[in-house]
N, C-alpha and C positions, 0 to 999 in steps of 0.2 A: 693535780692531774694532769693525768696527758692527751695529751691531742691524734688521732690518728687520722690519715690520707690514702685513702684507695685510690688508687690510678686505673683505669683501664680495664674497670668493671664490664661486664658486655649490657646493651643496653636490656634483654630480657633479665638478666637476675637484674637489676632496679625497680624494674617493672615487679612481678616478682615478691623482693623485699616490701614496695611499695603497698602490694593488693594484704600483704600478711599486718603489716602494720595498719593498716586500713581496717585489719578482719579483727587486730587486739587493741584498735582503741589505742590508737598510739600514734605517735611520730616518728618516720623515718628513721631516724637519730636513734629516737629512745626502742622498737624496734630491734634497731641494727646492734645497738651496742646491749642489749638483751642477749641475741644470736651470739655474740662474739664470747660475754662471760659465761653461757651456759656451751658456751664449744670449749675453754680453754681450763673447764672442769675445777675441782681441787686440785693440790699439792700433793706429792705421796707423802708429806708428814699429815697432813689434816686427812687422806683418807685411811692412813693409819690407825688416825685415833680413834675414826668414824667406827673401822672395822674391829678395834678394840671395846668399844664401846658396847656394838651389840652382842661381841662373845659372852659380855661381861653379864647384859641382859638374857642371854640365851642361854647361860648355864652349863655347863658341861655335857659333852655327847653321852647317851646312855644308848645310844644302838651303835652299830657298826654296819653303814652299809655294804660293805663287801658281803659279811654275813649274809643279813636280809636278801640279797639278792641267788645266791647259794643257796639258799631254803628256800626262794620263792623255784627256782629251776629245777628243785627233788621233787618240789607238788608233781 
């Protein structure tokens, strides 16, 4: 695992991070690591795989939203 050093953080930011960590019952390091991991998100390949799984679960489309909107406007 790599280490990361962030210089020049505003004191207010550090205080808010400490507050978040305390509320979550974690250390400042653990909370900051969690925030960075979430912010980095998934890679494009991982996201495409997740989307493909959802498409398989949901099955083919049975309605056309354009047609539904058209019908609703005609009423």
